[in-house]
C-alpha positions as CSV (number, residue, x, y, z in Angstrom):
1,X,5.2,49.8,-51.7
2,X,5.2,53.5,-50.8
3,X,4.3,55.8,-53.8
4,X,6.8,58.5,-54.7
5,X,5.5,61.0,-57.3
6,X,8.2,63.1,-58.9
7,X,8.0,65.5,-61.8
8,X,8.3,63.8,-65.2
9,X,11.6,64.9,-66.8
10,X,12.5,64.0,-70.4
11,X,16.2,63.9,-69.5
12,X,16.0,61.9,-66.4
13,X,13.2,59.6,-67.7
14,X,14.2,59.4,-71.4
15,X,14.6,55.6,-71.2
16,X,11.6,55.0,-69.0
17,X,8.8,52.7,-70.0
18,X,5.3,52.0,-68.6
19,X,3.9,48.6,-68.7
20,X,0.3,49.8,-69.3
21,X,-2.3,47.5,-67.7
22,X,-6.1,47.6,-67.7
23,X,-6.5,45.4,-64.6
24,X,-5.9,48.4,-62.2
25,X,-4.4,46.2,-59.6
26,X,-3.2,49.3,-57.7
27,X,-6.8,49.8,-56.5
28,X,-7.0,46.5,-54.7
29,X,-7.1,48.1,-51.2
30,X,-9.1,51.1,-52.3
31,X,-12.8,51.5,-51.6
32,X,-13.3,55.1,-52.6
33,X,-12.0,56.9,-55.7
34,X,-12.2,60.6,-56.5
35,X,-14.9,61.4,-59.0
36,X,-15.0,64.5,-61.1
37,X,-18.0,66.4,-62.5
38,X,-17.6,65.5,-66.2
39,X,-17.7,61.8,-65.4
40,X,-20.7,61.8,-63.0
41,X,-23.1,60.5,-65.6
42,X,-20.9,57.5,-66.5
43,X,-20.0,56.7,-62.9
44,X,-23.6,57.0,-61.8
45,X,-24.4,54.0,-64.1
46,X,-22.0,51.8,-62.2
47,X,-21.3,53.0,-58.6
48,X,-22.6,55.4,-56.0
49,X,-21.3,59.0,-55.9
50,X,-21.0,60.6,-52.4
51,X,-19.3,63.6,-50.9
52,X,-16.9,63.7,-48.0
53,X,-15.4,66.6,-46.2
54,X,-11.8,66.8,-45.0
55,X,-12.1,67.8,-41.3
56,X,-8.7,69.5,-41.5
57,X,-9.2,71.8,-44.5
58,X,-13.0,71.6,-44.5
59,X,-12.8,70.9,-48.3
60,X,-15.5,68.8,-49.7
61,X,-14.7,66.1,-52.4
62,X,-16.9,63.9,-54.5
63,X,-16.0,60.2,-54.6
64,X,-17.2,57.0,-56.2
65,X,-17.8,54.1,-53.8
66,X,-15.9,51.0,-54.9
67,X,-16.7,49.1,-51.8
68,X,-18.5,49.1,-48.5
69,X,-15.7,48.0,-46.1
70,X,-12.5,50.0,-45.8
71,X,-9.8,48.7,-48.0
72,X,-12.0,46.4,-50.1
73,X,-12.5,47.2,-53.8
74,X,-15.5,45.1,-54.9
75,X,-14.9,46.0,-58.6
76,X,-11.6,44.1,-58.6
77,X,-12.3,40.4,-59.1
78,X,-9.6,37.8,-59.7
79,X,-7.1,40.6,-60.1
80,X,-9.1,42.2,-62.9
81,X,-11.4,45.2,-63.1
82,X,-15.0,44.0,-63.4
83,X,-16.9,47.3,-63.7
84,X,-18.0,48.8,-67.0
85,X,-16.8,52.3,-65.8
86,X,-13.3,53.2,-64.5
87,X,-13.0,56.7,-62.8
88,X,-10.4,58.9,-64.4
89,X,-8.4,59.1,-61.2
90,X,-7.9,55.4,-61.5
91,X,-7.1,55.4,-65.2
92,X,-4.4,58.1,-64.8
93,X,-2.0,55.9,-62.6
94,X,1.0,55.9,-62.5
95,X,0.8,59.5,-63.6
96,X,-0.7,62.5,-61.9
97,X,-1.0,66.2,-62.6
98,X,0.1,68.4,-59.7
99,X,1.3,72.0,-59.1
100,X,4.9,72.3,-60.3
101,X,6.1,75.8,-59.5
102,X,3.6,78.3,-60.9
103,X,2.0,75.9,-63.2
104,X,0.6,72.3,-63.4
105,X,3.0,69.5,-64.3
106,X,3.0,65.8,-65.1
107,X,4.2,63.6,-62.2
108,X,5.0,59.9,-62.2
109,X,5.2,57.4,-59.4
110,X,8.7,56.1,-59.8
111,X,8.1,53.3,-57.3
112,X,5.2,51.9,-59.3
113,X,5.6,48.3,-60.5
114,X,4.3,49.5,-63.9
115,X,7.3,51.7,-64.4
116,X,10.6,50.2,-65.7
117,X,12.4,49.2,-68.8
118,X,9.5,47.3,-70.4
119,X,6.2,48.5,-72.0
120,X,5.3,51.8,-73.6
121,X,8.2,54.3,-74.0
122,X,7.6,57.7,-72.6
123,X,9.9,59.6,-75.0
124,X,11.0,59.1,-78.5
125,X,13.7,61.3,-80.1
126,X,13.6,63.7,-77.1
127,X,9.8,64.2,-77.6
128,X,6.8,62.7,-75.9
129,X,5.9,59.4,-77.3
130,X,2.3,58.8,-78.7
131,X,1.6,56.9,-75.5
132,X,2.7,59.8,-73.3
133,X,0.8,62.3,-75.4
134,X,-2.3,60.2,-74.8
135,X,-1.7,60.2,-71.0
136,X,-1.1,64.0,-71.0
137,X,-4.4,64.5,-72.8
138,X,-6.1,62.4,-70.1
139,X,-4.4,64.3,-67.3
140,X,-5.4,67.6,-68.9
141,X,-9.0,66.5,-69.1
142,X,-8.9,65.3,-65.5
143,X,-7.4,68.6,-64.2
144,X,-10.0,70.6,-66.0
145,X,-12.8,68.4,-64.7
146,X,-11.4,68.7,-61.1
147,X,-11.5,72.5,-61.4
148,X,-15.1,72.3,-62.6
149,X,-15.9,69.9,-59.7
150,X,-14.7,72.4,-57.2
151,X,-17.0,75.1,-58.6
152,X,-19.9,72.7,-58.7
153,X,-19.4,71.7,-55.0
154,X,-19.0,75.3,-54.0
155,X,-22.4,76.1,-55.6
156,X,-24.1,73.2,-53.9
157,X,-22.7,74.3,-50.5
158,X,-23.7,77.9,-51.2
159,X,-27.3,76.7,-51.8
160,X,-27.3,74.5,-48.8
161,X,-28.2,71.4,-50.8
162,X,-26.0,68.9,-49.0
163,X,-27.5,66.4,-46.5
164,X,-25.3,64.4,-44.2
165,X,-26.2,60.7,-44.4
166,X,-25.5,57.4,-42.7
167,X,-25.4,54.1,-44.4
168,X,-26.4,51.2,-42.2
169,X,-24.9,47.9,-43.5
170,X,-26.5,44.7,-42.3
171,X,-24.3,41.6,-42.9
172,X,-25.4,38.1,-43.5
173,X,-23.7,37.0,-40.3
174,X,-25.8,39.3,-38.2
175,X,-23.2,42.1,-37.9
176,X,-24.5,45.6,-38.3
177,X,-22.3,48.7,-39.0
178,X,-23.1,52.3,-39.5
179,X,-21.0,54.2,-42.0
180,X,-21.0,58.0,-41.7
181,X,-18.9,61.0,-42.6
182,X,-20.8,61.2,-46.0
183,X,-23.1,63.7,-47.7
184,X,-25.4,63.6,-50.7
185,X,-27.6,66.2,-52.5
186,X,-31.1,66.7,-50.9
187,X,-33.9,66.2,-53.4
188,X,-36.3,67.9,-51.1
189,X,-34.1,71.1,-50.8
190,X,-33.6,71.0,-54.6
191,X,-37.4,71.0,-55.1
192,X,-37.7,74.0,-52.8
193,X,-35.4,76.2,-54.9
194,X,-37.0,79.1,-56.7
195,X,-37.3,79.1,-60.5
196,X,-34.5,81.6,-61.0
197,X,-32.1,79.5,-59.1
198,X,-33.1,76.4,-61.0
199,X,-32.6,78.2,-64.2
200,X,-29.2,79.4,-63.1
201,X,-28.2,75.8,-62.2
202,X,-29.4,74.7,-65.7
203,X,-27.3,77.4,-67.4
204,X,-24.3,76.4,-65.4
205,X,-24.8,72.8,-66.6
206,X,-25.2,71.6,-63.0
207,X,-28.7,70.1,-63.1
208,X,-27.7,67.0,-65.0
209,X,-24.8,66.5,-62.5
210,X,-27.2,66.9,-59.6
211,X,-29.6,64.3,-60.9
212,X,-26.7,61.9,-61.8
213,X,-25.5,62.1,-58.1
214,X,-29.0,61.4,-56.7
215,X,-29.6,58.5,-59.1
216,X,-26.2,57.0,-58.4
217,X,-27.3,56.0,-54.9
218,X,-29.3,53.3,-56.5
219,X,-26.0,51.6,-57.3
220,X,-25.7,50.8,-53.6
221,X,-27.6,47.7,-54.4
222,X,-24.9,46.7,-56.9
223,X,-22.3,47.0,-54.1
224,X,-24.5,44.7,-52.0
225,X,-24.6,42.2,-54.8
226,X,-20.9,42.3,-55.3
227,X,-20.3,41.3,-51.7
228,X,-22.1,38.0,-52.2
229,X,-19.6,35.1,-52.2
230,X,-17.1,37.2,-50.3
231,X,-15.8,36.5,-46.7
232,X,-18.3,39.0,-45.3
233,X,-21.4,39.3,-47.5
234,X,-23.9,42.2,-46.9
235,X,-27.6,41.5,-46.7
236,X,-28.6,45.1,-47.3
237,X,-27.9,48.8,-46.8
238,X,-30.3,51.4,-45.5
239,X,-29.8,55.1,-46.0
240,X,-30.8,57.5,-43.2
241,X,-30.1,61.1,-42.1
242,X,-27.0,61.5,-40.0
243,X,-29.0,63.0,-37.1
244,X,-30.9,59.7,-36.7
245,X,-30.4,58.3,-33.2
246,X,-29.2,55.0,-34.6
247,X,-26.2,56.8,-36.1
248,X,-24.8,57.9,-32.8
249,X,-22.0,55.3,-32.8
250,X,-21.5,55.3,-36.5
251,X,-18.2,54.2,-38.1
252,X,-16.7,56.4,-40.8
253,X,-15.9,55.4,-44.4
254,X,-12.4,56.9,-45.1
255,X,-11.1,57.7,-48.5
256,X,-8.2,55.9,-50.0
257,X,-5.2,56.7,-52.2
258,X,-3.9,56.5,-54.9
259,X,-7.2,56.2,-56.7
260,X,-8.8,58.8,-54.5
261,X,-7.2,62.0,-53.6
262,X,-10.0,62.7,-51.2
263,X,-9.1,62.9,-47.5
264,X,-10.2,60.4,-44.9
265,X,-13.5,60.8,-43.1
266,X,-13.5,60.6,-39.3
267,X,-14.1,57.4,-37.4
268,X,-16.2,57.6,-34.3
């Protein structure tokens, strides 16, 4: 079903309910989810965090890897979420926060199967219900975190700390696939920064986020484990610089919606 986000209106939607669910079934065909700065530490304990750049706008986004193959969410097992962390951009659905005129507004996917006449009411006595107030708080937190993420990424780009990488996936059936279009933070370049720059990163609160991103790559092994028992299990994944000769015919890992607002990486 095609998503259709419209501004939430207390008059138009006064009788609307949301059948709140924690199974996050809407992410079934999503293998990347947008990740924001303030949740890096939690996400890093469960799934890899990588960066992708939209070739159209040249805007870089941070995303959590939910799977290895396009359209396959490894954290959704038997129609239930199996991970101990759920990115905020997944939790927010069927709501979103988007520009509405000269300010940010709450939007809702009116085509969502979660929206209807059953579940949690959105309004009560012409005022937001406790459920909607909770969702608005989450959306506000997400919006602020996304703004902080943009500043963080801009700083990493300014310092030239990004490295383009390729993930080489080796499947049990002998198939081999290179996944490119991704970046991570270079530990080597980080170590080469002068003391004043490191202190500046510390004052900005970015050092913890940087280390969380680098440590999160260890969760690639978790993704490999989650493929076992699937139709196409992966034997292992190797990380390498994008300029490596083996990456010449690499296949990109595009982003997905709705869980990820990030744009699709390019397939070669």
